[in-house]
C-alpha positions as CSV (number, residue, x, y, z in Angstrom):
1,M,53.5,68.2,201.9
2,I,55.4,69.0,198.7
3,R,53.4,69.3,195.5
4,F,55.4,68.8,192.4
5,S,54.8,70.4,189.0
6,N,53.4,67.0,187.7
7,D,50.8,67.3,190.5
8,K,52.2,64.4,192.6
9,E,52.4,65.1,196.3
10,Y,54.8,63.7,198.9
11,Q,55.3,64.3,202.6
12,F,57.9,61.5,203.1
13,F,61.3,61.4,201.5
14,M,64.2,58.9,201.4
15,A,67.3,61.0,201.8
16,S,70.2,60.9,199.3
17,G,72.5,57.9,199.8
18,M,70.0,55.7,201.6
19,M,68.7,53.9,198.4
20,G,71.8,54.1,196.2
21,F,72.1,55.4,192.7
22,D,69.1,53.4,191.3
23,G,66.6,53.9,194.2
24,N,66.7,50.2,195.1
25,G,69.3,50.2,197.8
26,A,72.8,51.4,198.6
27,T,74.6,48.0,198.2
28,V,73.7,44.6,196.8
29,A,72.9,43.4,200.3
30,H,70.6,46.4,200.8
31,K,68.8,45.8,197.5
32,H,68.1,42.2,198.5
33,L,67.0,43.3,202.0
34,Y,64.5,45.9,200.7
35,C,63.2,43.5,198.1
36,L,62.5,41.0,200.9
37,L,60.9,43.7,203.1
38,S,58.8,44.8,200.2
39,K,57.5,41.2,199.7
40,M,56.7,41.0,203.4
41,G,54.8,44.3,203.4
42,L,57.4,46.0,205.6
43,Y,58.8,48.4,203.0
44,D,56.6,50.4,200.6
45,P,58.6,52.5,198.2
46,S,55.4,54.2,196.9
47,L,55.1,56.1,200.2
48,F,58.3,58.1,199.5
49,A,60.0,60.4,197.0
50,I,63.3,58.6,196.8
51,T,66.5,60.6,196.3
52,T,69.4,59.0,194.5
53,K,73.0,59.1,195.9
54,T,74.6,62.3,194.7
55,I,76.4,62.2,191.4
56,T,79.0,64.6,189.9
57,F,80.1,65.2,186.3
58,H,83.4,63.5,186.8
59,P,83.9,60.4,189.0
60,I,85.0,61.0,192.6
61,S,86.7,58.3,194.6
62,G,86.3,59.1,198.3
63,P,86.7,57.4,201.7
64,K,84.0,54.9,202.8
65,Q,84.1,55.1,206.6
66,I,81.1,54.8,208.8
67,K,80.4,53.9,212.4
68,P,77.4,53.8,214.7
69,L,77.1,56.2,217.6
70,K,74.7,55.9,220.6
71,N,72.1,58.2,218.9
72,G,73.1,58.3,215.3
73,W,75.9,57.8,212.9
74,W,79.3,59.2,212.0
75,N,80.4,58.9,208.4
76,N,83.2,60.0,206.2
77,Y,81.8,58.9,202.8
78,G,82.4,62.0,200.8
79,L,80.6,62.0,197.4
80,D,82.1,58.8,196.1
81,N,80.4,58.2,192.8
82,P,81.0,56.9,189.2
83,G,80.4,60.2,187.4
84,L,77.6,61.0,185.0
85,N,78.3,58.7,182.2
86,K,78.7,55.5,184.3
87,F,75.8,56.5,186.4
88,L,73.6,56.6,183.4
89,L,75.0,53.4,182.0
90,E,74.5,51.4,185.2
91,N,71.2,52.9,186.6
92,S,69.0,54.3,183.8
93,K,67.0,51.1,183.3
94,E,66.0,50.9,187.0
95,I,65.3,54.7,187.3
96,K,63.0,54.6,184.3
97,K,60.8,52.0,186.0
98,K,60.0,54.4,188.8
99,N,58.0,57.6,189.0
100,N,59.1,58.8,192.4
101,I,62.8,59.5,191.9
102,I,64.7,62.7,192.7
103,I,68.2,62.7,191.2
104,S,70.8,64.4,193.4
105,F,73.8,66.1,191.7
106,A,76.7,68.4,192.8
107,G,79.3,70.5,191.2
108,K,80.7,74.0,190.9
109,K,81.3,74.7,187.2
110,R,78.2,75.8,185.4
111,Y,79.3,74.0,182.2
112,D,79.3,70.7,184.1
113,L,76.0,71.5,185.8
114,R,74.3,72.4,182.5
115,I,75.5,69.2,180.8
116,M,74.4,67.1,183.8
117,V,70.9,68.6,184.0
118,D,70.4,68.6,180.2
119,V,71.4,65.0,179.9
120,M,69.3,63.8,182.8
121,L,66.2,65.6,181.6
122,S,66.7,64.1,178.1
123,K,67.2,60.7,179.6
124,F,64.5,60.7,182.2
125,K,61.0,62.0,181.6
126,N,59.6,60.4,184.7
127,I,61.6,62.0,187.5
128,L,60.0,64.2,190.2
129,A,62.8,66.7,190.5
130,L,66.6,67.4,190.5
131,E,68.4,68.2,193.8
132,Y,71.4,70.5,193.8
133,D,73.7,69.5,196.7
134,V,75.9,72.4,197.7
135,A,76.8,71.5,201.3
136,C,78.3,68.1,201.5
137,S,80.1,67.9,204.9
138,N,82.7,65.4,203.5
139,C,83.5,66.7,200.0
140,E,85.0,70.2,200.0
141,E,85.9,69.9,196.3
142,V,82.2,70.3,195.3
143,R,81.1,72.4,198.2
144,V,79.7,75.7,196.9
145,G,79.8,79.1,198.6
146,A,76.8,81.2,199.2
147,N,77.1,83.7,196.3
148,E,78.1,81.0,193.9
149,T,75.2,78.8,195.0
150,I,72.8,81.7,194.3
151,R,74.3,82.4,190.9
152,N,74.3,78.7,190.0
153,T,70.7,78.2,191.1
154,E,69.6,81.2,189.0
155,F,71.5,79.8,186.1
156,L,69.9,76.4,186.3
157,K,66.4,77.7,186.7
158,R,66.8,80.2,183.9
159,N,68.0,77.5,181.5
160,F,65.7,74.7,182.8
161,N,62.5,76.2,184.0
162,N,60.5,73.0,183.1
163,V,61.9,71.0,186.1
164,D,61.5,71.3,189.8
165,F,64.8,71.9,191.7
166,F,65.5,71.1,195.3
167,L,68.4,72.8,197.0
168,K,70.4,71.0,199.7
169,V,72.1,73.3,202.2
170,G,73.5,72.9,205.7
171,K,76.0,73.9,208.2
172,A,78.9,73.2,205.8
173,S,77.5,75.9,203.4
174,N,78.1,79.4,204.9
175,H,75.2,81.8,204.9
176,Y,72.4,79.3,204.3
177,K,69.8,81.8,205.4
178,M,71.0,84.2,202.7
179,I,70.9,81.3,200.2
180,A,67.3,80.5,201.2
181,K,66.2,84.1,200.9
182,E,67.8,84.8,197.6
183,T,66.7,81.5,195.9
184,E,63.0,81.8,197.0
185,G,60.8,81.2,194.0
186,M,63.6,79.3,192.2
187,V,63.5,76.0,194.1
188,K,60.7,73.7,195.1
189,A,62.1,72.9,198.5
190,L,65.1,73.1,200.8
191,R,66.8,70.1,202.3
192,I,69.5,70.0,205.0
193,N,72.7,68.0,205.0
194,S,74.4,66.2,207.8
195,I,76.4,68.2,210.4
196,P,80.2,68.4,210.1
197,A,81.9,66.5,212.9
198,K,84.9,67.8,214.9
199,G,88.0,66.2,213.5
200,G,86.3,65.4,210.2
201,G,83.4,63.4,208.9
202,A,79.8,64.1,209.5
203,L,77.1,63.4,212.0
204,S,73.5,62.3,211.4
205,G,70.5,61.1,213.4
206,K,69.4,62.2,216.8
207,I,72.9,63.5,217.6
208,A,72.5,66.1,214.8
209,Q,69.1,67.3,215.9
210,P,70.1,70.3,218.0
211,E,72.1,71.9,215.2
212,N,70.0,70.7,212.2
213,W,66.7,71.7,213.7
214,L,68.0,75.1,214.5
215,I,69.1,75.4,210.8
216,M,65.6,74.3,209.8
217,E,64.0,76.9,212.1
218,E,66.3,79.7,210.6
219,L,65.4,78.6,207.0
220,L,61.7,78.7,207.8
221,E,62.2,82.3,209.1
222,A,64.3,83.4,206.2
223,S,62.2,82.2,203.3
224,K,58.8,80.9,202.2
225,T,60.4,78.0,200.4
226,P,59.2,74.7,202.0
227,V,61.8,72.9,204.2
228,I,62.1,69.2,204.5
229,A,63.0,68.2,208.1
230,P,66.2,66.2,208.7
231,S,67.6,64.1,211.5
232,I,64.4,62.1,212.3
233,W,65.3,59.4,214.9
234,N,62.0,58.5,216.6
235,Y,58.4,58.5,215.6
236,E,57.6,61.5,217.8
237,D,60.1,63.6,216.0
238,M,57.9,63.6,212.9
239,D,55.0,65.4,214.6
240,F,57.4,67.8,216.4
241,V,59.1,69.0,213.2
242,L,55.9,69.3,211.2
243,K,54.5,71.5,214.0
244,M,57.6,73.6,213.7
245,G,56.6,74.2,210.1
246,A,58.4,71.6,208.1
247,A,56.7,70.6,204.9
248,G,58.0,67.1,204.7
249,I,60.0,64.4,206.5
250,D,63.5,63.2,205.4
251,F,64.3,59.6,206.4
252,G,68.1,59.3,206.4
253,S,70.3,57.4,208.7
254,V,67.3,56.3,210.8
255,S,66.7,53.7,208.1
256,M,70.2,52.1,208.5
257,S,70.5,48.9,210.6
258,H,71.9,50.4,213.8
259,P,73.3,48.0,216.4
260,M,70.7,49.3,218.8
261,R,67.9,48.9,216.1
262,L,68.6,46.1,213.7
263,W,65.0,46.5,212.3
264,A,65.7,50.1,211.3
265,P,65.2,49.6,207.5
266,M,61.5,48.9,208.0
267,L,60.9,52.0,210.3
268,P,60.2,54.6,207.6
269,S,57.4,52.6,206.0
270,L,55.9,51.7,209.4
271,W,56.0,55.3,210.7
272,A,54.7,56.8,207.4
273,R,51.7,54.5,207.5
274,R,51.1,55.1,211.2
275,Y,51.2,58.9,210.7
276,E,48.9,58.8,207.7
277,E,46.4,56.6,209.6
278,Q,46.6,59.0,212.6
279,Q,45.9,61.9,210.3
280,R,42.9,60.1,208.8
281,R,41.5,59.4,212.3
282,N,42.0,63.0,213.3
283,S,40.1,64.3,210.3
284,Y,36.9,62.4,211.2
């Protein structure tokens, strides 16, 4: 469980990219689908802290390639996004309606980072946290090295100590254990990005578990900062990673309509409810 500075607590998270820039869905079709599932009681956004798709100061136009694998997904999406100004213009109204949003951002230059955070905090008084993504597997131009990540995180926390920060690391960021150790006390939680694929792109889902769960274990050993578990693919995975020491569950590609599981978008809500009910029964 992650307890935020506003005293809200969440154990379940929707990963960056799953719910688009406004928290309602990644595409128009997804927005309609989640709206329908919500009316049917098969999707409950209140169960989750929802992370927006990552934004950068300037727009980035990247590839939009994705394909299903037997036990997960391969994608080459990069950090395709409209940039800060257009993000605010197109999504502010919807974000202001919610009180469970984490806004994900990326960048190397401290000037850009400072403006982004300053503007977002001025615009949104209702967000849970800001997530600094330094390890995108598909976007080298905003990937940040270990020493720079530590310096930038110190800079952000020093200038904005009234907001909770998440730090998103991963295999694409070298020395993630050092990052975790040196940023302890600065960030509310650590999250883990998808795994770089051989030949380009990134892997997520069950296929990424061996490497991502090893990263999670190493982060837990390196720092006292809570870690949110990635690469959930089956219900049983949740109990496994929580027993490993994870503080929360990230629902990422498991919620995408896989050819083998067309009902995937409803799984996070069903599993979160099932887990909470199981915990209530165990407490009696």
